KOLBASE-303905 format. One record per atom (N, C-alpha, C): atom name; residue in three letters; x, y, z. Coordinates in steps of 0.02 Angstrom, whole numbers, plus 50000, padded with zeros to 5 digits. Example, Ala and Ser with C-alpha at 12.3 -4.5 7.8 and 13.67 -1.06 7.14 Angstrom:
BEGIN
REC  atom  res  c1  c2  c3
REC  N  ALA  50660  49716  50390
REC  CA  ALA  50615  49775  50390
REC  C  ALA  50660  49835  50390
REC  N  SER  50642  49888  50354
REC  CA  SER  50684  49947  50357
REC  C  SER  50645  50002  50394
END
This chain:
BEGIN
REC  atom  res  c1  c2  c3
REC  N  MET  50041  49941  50000
REC  CA  MET  50000  50000  50000
REC  C  MET  50044  50063  50000
REC  N  TYR  50107  50054  49993
REC  CA  TYR  50152  50112  49993
REC  C  TYR  50166  50133  49922
REC  N  VAL  50163  50197  49910
REC  CA  VAL  50178  50225  49845
REC  C  VAL  50240  50267  49853
REC  N  GLU  50286  50260  49807
REC  CA  GLU  50347  50300  49810
REC  C  GLU  50329  50373  49800
REC  N  ILE  50342  50413  49849
REC  CA  ILE  50327  50484  49844
REC  C  ILE  50391  50524  49853
REC  N  SER  50401  50569  49806
REC  CA  SER  50461  50611  49811
REC  C  SER  50449  50665  49862
REC  N  GLY  50501  50695  49884
REC  CA  GLY  50492  50751  49928
REC  C  GLY  50539  50751  49987
REC  N  VAL  50569  50695  50003
REC  CA  VAL  50616  50694  50059
REC  C  VAL  50686  50693  50028
REC  N  GLY  50719  50749  50033
REC  CA  GLY  50785  50756  50004
REC  C  GLY  50839  50725  50047
REC  N  LYS  50901  50732  50025
REC  CA  LYS  50958  50704  50062
REC  C  LYS  50965  50736  50130
REC  N  THR  50939  50796  50137
REC  CA  THR  50944  50830  50202
REC  C  THR  50890  50808  50250
REC  N  GLY  50842  50769  50225
REC  CA  GLY  50787  50747  50268
REC  C  GLY  50730  50797  50270
REC  N  CYS  50736  50852  50235
REC  CA  CYS  50683  50902  50234
REC  C  CYS  50629  50882  50183
REC  N  MET  50568  50901  50198
REC  CA  MET  50513  50884  50153
REC  C  MET  50496  50944  50110
REC  N  ASP  50485  50931  50045
REC  CA  ASP  50466  50986  50002
REC  C  ASP  50390  50994  50000
REC  N  GLY  50365  51043  49965
REC  CA  GLY  50294  51059  49963
REC  C  GLY  50249  51003  49941
REC  N  PRO  50262  50971  49883
REC  CA  PRO  50217  50917  49860
REC  C  PRO  50212  50859  49910
REC  N  PHE  50266  50843  49942
REC  CA  PHE  50265  50788  49991
REC  C  PHE  50221  50807  50050
REC  N  LEU  50227  50868  50073
REC  CA  LEU  50186  50892  50129
REC  C  LEU  50112  50893  50110
REC  N  VAL  50098  50911  50048
REC  CA  VAL  50028  50912  50024
REC  C  VAL  50000  50841  50027
REC  N  GLN  50040  50791  50006
REC  CA  GLN  50018  50722  50009
REC  C  GLN  50005  50701  50081
REC  N  LEU  50051  50718  50126
REC  CA  LEU  50042  50699  50196
REC  C  LEU  49980  50730  50226
REC  N  VAL  49969  50794  50211
REC  CA  VAL  49910  50828  50237
REC  C  VAL  49847  50798  50206
REC  N  SER  49849  50781  50142
REC  CA  SER  49791  50751  50108
REC  C  SER  49774  50683  50139
REC  N  ILE  49825  50643  50153
REC  CA  ILE  49813  50578  50185
REC  C  ILE  49784  50588  50254
REC  N  GLY  49811  50635  50291
REC  CA  GLY  49786  50649  50359
REC  C  GLY  49715  50673  50359
REC  N  CYS  49698  50718  50313
REC  CA  CYS  49629  50743  50309
REC  C  CYS  49581  50687  50289
REC  N  ALA  49602  50647  50241
REC  CA  ALA  49560  50591  50219
REC  C  ALA  49551  50542  50277
REC  N  GLY  49604  50530  50315
REC  CA  GLY  49598  50486  50373
REC  C  GLY  49550  50513  50425
REC  N  ALA  49551  50578  50435
REC  CA  ALA  49504  50609  50482
REC  C  ALA  49433  50601  50458
REC  N  LEU  49421  50611  50393
REC  CA  LEU  49354  50602  50365
REC  C  LEU  49332  50529  50371
REC  N  GLY  49378  50482  50360
REC  CA  GLY  49362  50411  50367
REC  C  GLY  49343  50394  50439
REC  N  ALA  49379  50423  50487
REC  CA  ALA  49364  50410  50557
REC  C  ALA  49295  50438  50576
REC  N  VAL  49279  50497  50551
REC  CA  VAL  49213  50527  50564
REC  C  VAL  49158  50485  50532
REC  N  ALA  49170  50462  50470
REC  CA  ALA  49121  50419  50436
REC  C  ALA  49111  50354  50475
REC  N  ARG  49166  50326  50500
REC  CA  ARG  49161  50264  50540
REC  C  ARG  49119  50276  50602
REC  N  TYR  49133  50329  50638
REC  CA  TYR  49096  50343  50699
REC  C  TYR  49022  50353  50685
REC  N  MET  49006  50393  50635
REC  CA  MET  48936  50408  50620
REC  C  MET  48898  50345  50597
REC  N  LEU  48928  50308  50551
REC  CA  LEU  48895  50247  50526
REC  C  LEU  48889  50195  50581
REC  N  GLY  48942  50186  50620
REC  CA  GLY  48939  50138  50675
REC  C  GLY  48886  50157  50726
REC  N  TYR  48880  50220  50741
REC  CA  TYR  48830  50245  50788
REC  C  TYR  48760  50232  50761
REC  N  MET  48748  50247  50697
REC  CA  MET  48681  50237  50668
REC  C  MET  48663  50163  50666
REC  N  ILE  48710  50120  50647
REC  CA  ILE  48695  50048  50643
REC  C  ILE  48683  50020  50712
REC  N  THR  48724  50038  50760
REC  CA  THR  48716  50013  50828
REC  C  THR  48649  50034  50857
REC  N  ARG  48630  50096  50845
REC  CA  ARG  48565  50121  50870
REC  C  ARG  48507  50083  50838
REC  N  ARG  48511  50072  50773
REC  CA  ARG  48457  50036  50738
REC  C  ARG  48453  49963  50758
REC  N  ALA  48511  49932  50766
REC  CA  ALA  48513  49860  50781
REC  C  ALA  48484  49846  50850
REC  N  GLY  48494  49890  50897
REC  CA  GLY  48468  49880  50964
REC  C  GLY  48495  49816  50996
REC  N  SER  48557  49799  50981
REC  CA  SER  48587  49737  51005
REC  C  SER  48655  49753  51035
REC  N  THR  48679  49708  51078
REC  CA  THR  48746  49716  51105
REC  C  THR  48799  49686  51058
REC  N  PHE  48777  49652  51005
REC  CA  PHE  48824  49626  50956
REC  C  PHE  48849  49684  50914
REC  N  PRO  48914  49688  50902
REC  CA  PRO  48943  49746  50868
REC  C  PRO  48934  49745  50792
REC  N  PHE  48871  49750  50770
REC  CA  PHE  48857  49750  50698
REC  C  PHE  48889  49809  50662
REC  N  GLY  48893  49866  50695
REC  CA  GLY  48921  49926  50663
REC  C  GLY  48992  49915  50639
REC  N  THR  49034  49889  50682
REC  CA  THR  49104  49878  50664
REC  C  THR  49109  49825  50609
REC  N  LEU  49067  49774  50612
REC  CA  LEU  49067  49722  50561
REC  C  LEU  49051  49752  50492
REC  N  VAL  48998  49792  50489
REC  CA  VAL  48978  49823  50426
REC  C  VAL  49034  49870  50400
REC  N  ILE  49063  49907  50446
REC  CA  ILE  49116  49954  50427
REC  C  ILE  49177  49916  50400
REC  N  ASN  49199  49864  50434
REC  CA  ASN  49258  49828  50411
REC  C  ASN  49246  49792  50345
REC  N  VAL  49186  49763  50337
REC  CA  VAL  49172  49727  50274
REC  C  VAL  49165  49777  50216
REC  N  SER  49130  49832  50227
REC  CA  SER  49123  49881  50173
REC  C  SER  49190  49913  50157
REC  N  GLY  49231  49927  50208
REC  CA  GLY  49297  49955  50196
REC  C  GLY  49341  49906  50157
REC  N  SER  49334  49842  50172
REC  CA  SER  49372  49791  50134
REC  C  SER  49351  49790  50061
REC  N  PHE  49286  49796  50049
REC  CA  PHE  49262  49799  49980
REC  C  PHE  49292  49859  49944
REC  N  PHE  49288  49916  49976
REC  CA  PHE  49312  49977  49943
REC  C  PHE  49387  49978  49932
REC  N  ILE  49426  49947  49977
REC  CA  ILE  49498  49945  49965
REC  C  ILE  49514  49900  49906
REC  N  GLY  49477  49845  49899
REC  CA  GLY  49486  49802  49840
REC  C  GLY  49468  49840  49776
REC  N  LEU  49414  49878  49779
REC  CA  LEU  49391  49918  49722
REC  C  LEU  49444  49970  49703
REC  N  VAL  49470  50006  49752
REC  CA  VAL  49520  50058  49740
REC  C  VAL  49583  50028  49708
REC  N  PHE  49606  49972  49734
REC  CA  PHE  49667  49942  49706
REC  C  PHE  49655  49916  49635
REC  N  ALA  49596  49887  49622
REC  CA  ALA  49582  49864  49554
REC  C  ALA  49577  49922  49506
REC  N  LEU  49545  49976  49527
REC  CA  LEU  49539  50035  49483
REC  C  LEU  49607  50067  49471
REC  N  THR  49651  50063  49520
REC  CA  THR  49719  50089  49511
REC  C  THR  49757  50045  49462
REC  N  ALA  49749  49980  49467
REC  CA  ALA  49783  49933  49421
REC  C  ALA  49760  49945  49349
REC  N  ARG  49697  49966  49342
REC  CA  ARG  49669  49979  49275
REC  C  ARG  49684  50051  49252
REC  N  HIS  49719  50088  49293
REC  CA  HIS  49737  50158  49278
REC  C  HIS  49676  50204  49276
REC  N  VAL  49623  50185  49311
REC  CA  VAL  49564  50228  49318
REC  C  VAL  49576  50278  49375
REC  N  VAL  49611  50255  49426
REC  CA  VAL  49628  50295  49484
REC  C  VAL  49704  50301  49487
REC  N  SER  49729  50360  49499
REC  CA  SER  49801  50370  49502
REC  C  SER  49830  50343  49567
REC  N  PRO  49894  50325  49568
REC  CA  PRO  49925  50302  49630
REC  C  PRO  49919  50353  49687
REC  N  ALA  49921  50417  49671
REC  CA  ALA  49915  50468  49724
REC  C  ALA  49845  50467  49755
REC  N  ILE  49794  50459  49713
REC  CA  ILE  49725  50455  49739
REC  C  ILE  49716  50390  49777
REC  N  GLN  49746  50336  49752
REC  CA  GLN  49744  50272  49788
REC  C  GLN  49772  50280  49858
REC  N  LEU  49828  50314  49863
REC  CA  LEU  49860  50326  49927
REC  C  LEU  49814  50364  49974
REC  N  ILE  49782  50416  49949
REC  CA  ILE  49737  50457  49990
REC  C  ILE  49676  50416  50011
REC  N  LEU  49646  50379  49964
REC  CA  LEU  49586  50340  49980
REC  C  LEU  49601  50279  50023
REC  N  ALA  49651  50240  50004
REC  CA  ALA  49664  50177  50039
REC  C  ALA  49698  50188  50106
REC  N  THR  49752  50226  50106
REC  CA  THR  49789  50238  50168
REC  C  THR  49753  50289  50212
REC  N  GLY  49729  50342  50181
REC  CA  GLY  49696  50396  50218
REC  C  GLY  49625  50378  50239
REC  N  PHE  49578  50384  50192
REC  CA  PHE  49507  50376  50209
REC  C  PHE  49492  50306  50237
REC  N  LEU  49510  50254  50199
REC  CA  LEU  49493  50186  50221
REC  C  LEU  49534  50165  50282
REC  N  GLY  49594  50192  50289
REC  CA  GLY  49634  50179  50350
REC  C  GLY  49600  50208  50411
REC  N  GLY  49568  50266  50404
REC  CA  GLY  49531  50296  50459
REC  C  GLY  49463  50264  50469
REC  N  TYR  49435  50238  50414
REC  CA  TYR  49367  50210  50415
REC  C  TYR  49365  50140  50446
REC  N  THR  49409  50096  50424
REC  CA  THR  49408  50028  50452
REC  C  THR  49445  50026  50518
REC  N  THR  49431  49974  50557
REC  CA  THR  49459  49974  50624
REC  C  THR  49473  49905  50652
REC  N  PHE  49534  49884  50647
REC  CA  PHE  49554  49819  50674
REC  C  PHE  49555  49821  50750
REC  N  SER  49579  49876  50778
REC  CA  SER  49584  49880  50851
REC  C  SER  49516  49878  50885
REC  N  THR  49467  49913  50857
REC  CA  THR  49400  49912  50886
REC  C  THR  49370  49842  50880
REC  N  MET  49380  49810  50823
REC  CA  MET  49355  49742  50814
REC  C  MET  49385  49695  50866
REC  N  SER  49450  49701  50877
REC  CA  SER  49484  49658  50926
REC  C  SER  49457  49671  50996
REC  N  TRP  49449  49734  51013
REC  CA  TRP  49423  49752  51080
REC  C  TRP  49352  49725  51090
REC  N  GLU  49310  49733  51039
REC  CA  GLU  49241  49709  51045
REC  C  GLU  49239  49633  51051
REC  N  GLY  49283  49598  51015
REC  CA  GLY  49287  49525  51021
REC  C  GLY  49306  49504  51091
REC  N  VAL  49354  49539  51120
REC  CA  VAL  49375  49524  51189
REC  C  VAL  49318  49539  51238
REC  N  GLN  49283  49594  51227
REC  CA  GLN  49227  49612  51272
REC  C  GLN  49171  49560  51269
REC  N  LEU  49157  49535  51210
REC  CA  LEU  49106  49482  51205
REC  C  LEU  49128  49421  51245
REC  N  ALA  49191  49401  51238
REC  CA  ALA  49217  49343  51274
REC  C  ALA  49217  49356  51349
REC  N  ARG  49238  49414  51370
REC  CA  ARG  49239  49431  51442
REC  C  ARG  49169  49432  51472
REC  N  GLY  49119  49448  51429
REC  CA  GLY  49050  49449  51452
REC  C  GLY  49018  49380  51451
REC  N  GLY  49058  49328  51441
REC  CA  GLY  49031  49260  51441
REC  C  GLY  49002  49238  51374
REC  N  ARG  49013  49276  51323
REC  CA  ARG  48985  49260  51257
REC  C  ARG  49041  49237  51210
REC  N  MET  49073  49183  51229
REC  CA  MET  49131  49158  51192
REC  C  MET  49113  49142  51120
REC  N  TRP  49057  49108  51109
REC  CA  TRP  49039  49090  51040
REC  C  TRP  49023  49152  50999
REC  N  ALA  48991  49201  51029
REC  CA  ALA  48978  49263  50994
REC  C  ALA  49043  49297  50975
REC  N  SER  49092  49294  51020
REC  CA  SER  49158  49323  51007
REC  C  SER  49192  49288  50948
REC  N  VAL  49192  49222  50949
REC  CA  VAL  49224  49183  50895
REC  C  VAL  49188  49197  50829
REC  N  LEU  49121  49197  50831
REC  CA  LEU  49082  49211  50771
REC  C  LEU  49097  49280  50744
REC  N  TYR  49098  49329  50787
REC  CA  TYR  49110  49398  50767
REC  C  TYR  49179  49407  50736
REC  N  LEU  49230  49381  50768
REC  CA  LEU  49298  49388  50742
REC  C  LEU  49306  49350  50676
REC  N  GLY  49276  49290  50673
REC  CA  GLY  49279  49250  50612
REC  C  GLY  49242  49283  50554
REC  N  GLU  49184  49313  50570
REC  CA  GLU  49146  49348  50518
REC  C  GLU  49187  49406  50490
REC  N  ASN  49219  49444  50533
REC  CA  ASN  49259  49500  50510
REC  C  ASN  49314  49478  50463
REC  N  VAL  49348  49424  50480
REC  CA  VAL  49403  49401  50438
REC  C  VAL  49377  49372  50372
REC  N  VAL  49330  49325  50376
REC  CA  VAL  49306  49291  50316
REC  C  VAL  49268  49339  50270
REC  N  LEU  49221  49377  50299
REC  CA  LEU  49184  49424  50257
REC  C  LEU  49229  49480  50231
REC  N  GLY  49279  49500  50269
REC  CA  GLY  49326  49551  50246
REC  C  GLY  49364  49527  50185
REC  N  ILE  49388  49465  50187
REC  CA  ILE  49425  49437  50130
REC  C  ILE  49380  49431  50069
REC  N  LEU  49319  49406  50080
REC  CA  LEU  49271  49401  50024
REC  C  LEU  49255  49470  49996
REC  N  ALA  49248  49519  50039
REC  CA  ALA  49232  49587  50016
REC  C  ALA  49288  49616  49975
REC  N  VAL  49351  49604  49994
REC  CA  VAL  49408  49628  49954
REC  C  VAL  49404  49596  49885
REC  N  ALA  49392  49531  49882
REC  CA  ALA  49387  49496  49818
REC  C  ALA  49331  49524  49775
REC  N  LEU  49273  49538  49806
REC  CA  LEU  49217  49568  49769
REC  C  LEU  49234  49638  49745
REC  N  GLY  49269  49676  49787
REC  CA  GLY  49290  49743  49767
REC  C  GLY  49337  49742  49707
REC  N  ILE  49384  49695  49709
REC  CA  ILE  49430  49687  49652
REC  C  ILE  49392  49669  49589
REC  N  ALA  49345  49621  49596
REC  CA  ALA  49305  49601  49538
REC  C  ALA  49264  49659  49512
REC  N  ALA  49235  49698  49556
REC  CA  ALA  49195  49756  49535
REC  C  ALA  49240  49807  49500
REC  N  GLY  49300  49816  49525
REC  CA  GLY  49346  49863  49494
REC  C  GLY  49366  49843  49423
REC  N  TRP  49372  49779  49412
REC  CA  TRP  49389  49755  49344
REC  C  TRP  49328  49753  49299
REC  N  TRP  49269  49749  49329
REC  CA  TRP  49208  49746  49290
REC  C  TRP  49188  49815  49264
REC  N  PHE  49199  49867  49304
REC  CA  PHE  49178  49935  49284
REC  C  PHE  49224  49963  49233
END
C-alpha cells in the first residue's frame, strides 16, 4: 500500500508536494474516522443489540472499497496518488482492526465466547470476500 513519493531530500527536509500528500492523507483519514463513527453509531442504534454490527459492517464495506480502489488503480482509472489518499487515508481511518479486537474480547469477557468467535471469524472471512468482490467490481467497471 506504499507508493513512492518524492519530497524527502538528502537533508531529510520535506518539500511542498510531499507535505501536500501527507496533509491530504491525514485529512482523508480524519474524514474516514468521522464516517466510521457516524455509521457505527447509526447501525448500533438501529440494531438495538449488544452485538457489534456497526464495526462488522464498517470493516466489510471498507474491505470491499479497498479492493475496488486497488483494482481501479491497476486499470489506471485511479492514480496512485488518489489510491494513497483513499486507501491509506480515508479507508485507513474508516476501518478498524483495534475496535474489532476490543469488541471481540469484550464479548468473550462477558461470557459470550461463541459470539466472540463468530464475530471475529465473520470480520476476517467476510473482509477477505469483500476485498475479492471489490477487486472484481473494479475490473468489471
